[in-house]
N, C-alpha and C positions, 0 to 999 in steps of 0.2 A: 432411518425414516426421515423423509423430507418435511420441511415446514414452509410456511409463507410468512410474509411480513404483515399480513392483515391483522389489525388489532394490536400489534406489538410496538415496542419502542426501539428505534434504530438510531445509532450514533455514528456519524461519519466525520473523520478528521480530514483536513484539507478540502473542506466542503464548499468553498466559495466559488470554485471554478473547475474547469476540466473534468476529470474523471470523478472527483469527489462530488461535484454537482450532479453528475449523471447517476451516481449511486443514490443520492438523496432524491432525485426525481423518480427513480425506480421505486424507492420506498413509499413515496406519496402515491404513485400510480397503483401500487399493490395494496393500498389501504392501511398503511401503518397508522397507529393511533398518535404516536409522537415521533417526530423526526428532529434529532438533535444535530446541529451543525457546529463544528469547531473549525476555526480558521484564524490566522493572524491578521488577515486583510479585512479590517472592519467594514470598510466601504463596500467591497465586493460581497462580503458576507451578508450585509443588510439587503443588498439588491437581490441576491439569490433567495434569501428568506422571503422577501416580498413576492417574488415570482412563484415560489412554492406555495405560499399561502393562497395565491390567486387560483391555484389548481384545485384547492378545496379538499376537504376530507381528513386532513392531518393537522395536528397542532405542531407548529414549527418553533423550535427553540434555538436561536443563534447565540453563540458564545464566542466573543473575540478574545483569543488568548494565544500565547506562544507555547506550543507543545513541548519545546525544549526545556521549559522551566517546570521543575517538579512542583514548586509551590503553586504555580498557576494551574497546573493539571489537577492537583489535589483540591484546590478551591473550586474549580469548575466542576469536578466530579461530585463534590458535595452538593453543589447547586442543582446538578442534573438529577441526583437521587431524590432531592427534595421536590423538584418541580415536575420531572417527567418519569421518575421511577427508575428501577434497575433496567439497563439496556438488555433487550433480548438479542439484539444483533449489533455487534461492534465491528466497525470497518476501519482498520488502521491504514489509512490511505496517504496521509501527509508525507511529503518527502522533498528533498532538495538534491541538487547535483553540482559538482564542481568538476570541470573537464580540463585537466592540465597535468603536467608531470608532477610527481609527488613532491619534489623539492621546491616546486613553485607554490605549493599550498601554504597559506597563512595558518599559523597555529590555531588561532581562535576563530577567525572568519570562515575558514575552510574546514580544517580537520575537526575541531570541536563541534562546529555547527552541523556538519554532515552526520557525524556519529550521534549527536544528541537528537536531531530530528528524525533521522532514518532508523536508528537502532534503539536508543534508550527511550525515546518517547513512546513507541508501541508497548514496550515493557512496562513503563510507569502507568500508562493509560489502562492497559489490561489489568495490572495489579490493583488499580484503584476501584475496578468494578468486579473483578473475578470472584472474590469471596461472596458477594451478594448473588452473583449469577449461579454460583455453586449451591449456595444455601437454599435458593428458591426451588430447586429441583424440577424446574420446567425446562423444556428444550431451549437451548441458546446457541448462538453461532458467533464465531470470531473469524474475521478475514484479515490476514496479515499480508500486505502487498510488498513483495520482494522484487526480484529482478533476475533476468537471465544472466546478468553480469555477476550475480551472486553464486553462479555455478561455474563460470569460466573467467579466467583472468583477462583483463582488457587494458591495454596501455592508455594512459591519460584518464583513467577512471579508478586509480588505485584505492583512494579513500572511499569513494562511492561503492566500489566493488566490495571492499571490506565491510561496509555498513550493511549491505544486502546479504552478504555471505553469513554474517552474524544473525540476521533476521531469520534466514531459512533454518539455521540450526536451532535457534531458540523456539521458533514457531512449531517446528515438528516435534521438538522435545516436549513442549507444553502439551501438544496433542496426546503424546504417549503418557505423560504424567496424569492427565485427566482421565484417560481410559484405565490406567493402572490403579488409580485411587478410587475407582467406582463412581467417577463423576463424568461419565461419557455423555450425559445429557447436554454438556457444553462441548461442542465440537469445533475444531480449529481447521481452517482451510488456509493453505499458503499459495498465494498467486505468484507465479514466476513467468512474467512476460518479457518478450524482447521489446524493441522500440515501438512506441505508440505516438501517433500524430497529435500531440497536445501542445507543442511549442517548447516544452521544457528541454527537449533534446534537439532543438533546431540545429540543422547543419549535420547532424549525425546520419550515417548511412547504414542501412541494414545489411548484414552479411548476405552471402549467396543464398538464394531461395528463401530469404527472410525479409519480405517487404515490411515497411512501416505499417502498423495496424491501425484501423480506425478505432477511436476510443469507445464508440458505441458497441462494436463487436466484442471488445475485451470485457466491458462491463456486463454485457449479456451473458457471456460465458462464465465470468467470475460469479455473477449473481446466482446463476443456476447451480454452479458447483457449491456455493456457500449454502444455499437452501437445502441441497441434498446432503450436506455434511461431508463432502469429499475432502480427503486429506490434502491433495495437491492438484493444481492445474497449471500446466506449462503451455505457453502459446508463443509462436505457432509450433507446428510439429518439429521444426528444426531445432528447437530448444532442447527437448529430451534427447534428440539424436546427437546433438553436440555434446551433451553431458555423457552419453554412453560412449562415444568415441574418445572423449577425453580420458575416461576411465580405462579404456582398453589399450590405447596406443601408448607407446613409449614417449616420453616428453619431447625428444627431438623430432619425432615423426609428427606428433600432434602440433608442434609449433609450425611445421611446414603446412599441414592441412589447414590449421586455423589462420595462418598468416597469408599463405599464397593461394589456397583453394577457396575457403569460405570468406576470406577477408575480414575475419572477426577483429584482428589486431589493427586494422585500418579504419574501423567504423567510426572512430572519434576524430579522425584527422581534420575534418572540416567543421567540427562542432563550434557553434556560436552560443547556443542556449537562448532562453527567453530573456530579452532585455528587461532589467530591473525586476526580475521575477520575485514575488513575495516569498517569504521563508517557508510557507506551507503550500507549495505548489505540488503538481503531480505530473507524471509522464512515464517514460520508460522506467520500470521498477526493477 
């Protein structure tokens, strides 16, 4: 059964810019009672909050925090529960990327940071609110933003790929656990998109037949799937195709198809990324 955001509480991470801001705008547009914004970039966060307040209709709650810190997540969650109530809709959107060979990654600035923001943060954030979402027994939604690279190996994205691979496995397992335990009123959607034009993946090139997508298009599709309670949405159509071929073809054959035909393995060759991107940005997930 589908729901709407009207009269509900919506929490978005990585909400200061890019797709996170678009999700927040959609929540306001659809009549959410409370829109909670989490982001590390305090200045951009306040600007976004001011713009959303100007739209009217929703109470906007900005929180500047580092989602990679369990202590900060826990403290912010307690404040949200006290000020805005239990989220009806939770959008785990915040993410970062590092595009380089694995041995060039720094232990803390790259490996730890990517895994903490992309993988552990959605788990800790969801854990902070899920017991209350379950206990309330009203329809609720969780969107976990993964990536097509979480289904296919990609050179120069080993750590990012690992982080999103883990998100997909956790997110879908959580969906099954909720249904199995009789808590299907909380429904989980996993978003698995290819490259998106947000700047986070500046310089990256989409594989064959996979153009870089407009953020508004992805948010529209993801929002609709979330409200409907769909288990998974993969964008564009070449993403599920690639996953299917990867499962069917022998590894040497798939390497030829991915490398020479679809050019998946070359998609990060010219990656530059967003200059001085804040730690809670968003883009290709």
